[in-house]
C-alpha positions, 0 to 999 in steps of 0.5 A: 500500500502506497503512502498516498493510499494510506493517507487517503484511508486515514482521512476517510470519514465514515458516515455515522449511523442515523446521520449522526443523530445522538441522544447526547447531542439532544440532551445538550440542546435541551439543556441549552434551551432550558437556560433561556428563561425569557423564552420559557416564561413567554411561551408558558405564560401567554397561553395561560393568560389567553385561556383565563381571558377566553375560557373562564366565562361562566356560560361556557361551563354549561354549554356543551361541546361534543362530550365536554363543554365549551371551556374544555374546547377553548382550553385545547385551543389555547394549549395548541396556540401556546404549544405552536408558539413555543415550538416555533420559537424554539426552532427559530433560535437557529437564527441566532446560531446562524448569526454566530456562525455556528451552523457553518461550523456544522459543515465540519461534522458528520451530522447530516441536515436531516439529523440536525433538523430532527434534533432541533425539532425534538428540542423544541418539543420541550418548550411545547410540553411546558406550554401544554402542561401550564394551560391544562394545569390552569384548567384543572385548577379553575375547574371550568373545563369538563371532559373525561379523564381520558380525554384530558390525557388524549387531547394534551398528548395530541396537542403536544405531538402535533406541535412538532409541525411548527417546530419545523416551521420555526426552523424553516423561518429561522434559516430563511430570515435574519435573527432581528426579524424572525420572531416578529414574522413568526408571531404575526404568521402564527396569529394568522394561522390561529385564525385560519385554524379557528382557535380564536373565532369559530370558522362557522362565523366566517364567510364560505369563501374564508372557510374554504381558504382556511382549509389550506392553512397550516394550522387547520388540519392540526386544529381539527385533529386535536379537537376531534377526541372531544368534538366527536363526529366523523373523521375527515382524512383531509385533516391528516393530509393537511398536516402531512403536506405542511410538515413535508413543506416545512422540513424540506424548507429547513433542510434546504436552507440548512444546506445552503447555510453550511455550503458557504463554508 
């Protein structure tokens, strides 16, 4: 074996399994996220305040909504809004890393774009869990929401897992926009999506044209799915398709922008 062949073999870097995804990296990302107390407080307190404003009307406790009451329906809505705000904010923190040049340094590691995006999305779920637990704990303490014990668990799990969609959205926007603009754009976009998903105002109060347009927005399918265990009725697989399509769009966009960022090295 020649010296050149030996050197080439020594320098060859094998691709790690799972694209370099590691639980150790995930733990480090979670610990770093939890140190950001300002973001933690913002994403936990805001949905609780919204629930206290909109969900504690005494009339809602006696108004039925599926197998529960309207207060429970609003609690799920506010938990979902808090969860997507939290996960999108967590994902968008990559904009700060981009400004510091960290994403470019990842070019020197064997971590694949998909594995990195997956790590960031799972990390953002930690923030989402905090928002969901805060809203549901508030609902439990006030005693206004009414639904079976099983539905409390099922709907909370659906909201939390479903918020993964907006972790991908936050990553996409975080890579797309500079850090000084990203949170303003995300907050405004999520507000529009919340109206499109019927979280603040029932879609039945919109015109038929707006209702049709709402079915194509990113939050529509997820909102319908997380409320379905409480509301009941027939399952519409268009809701699942809506979530799947937007998840593919956001993940593909995040991977695309990540590759462009690291390609500058």
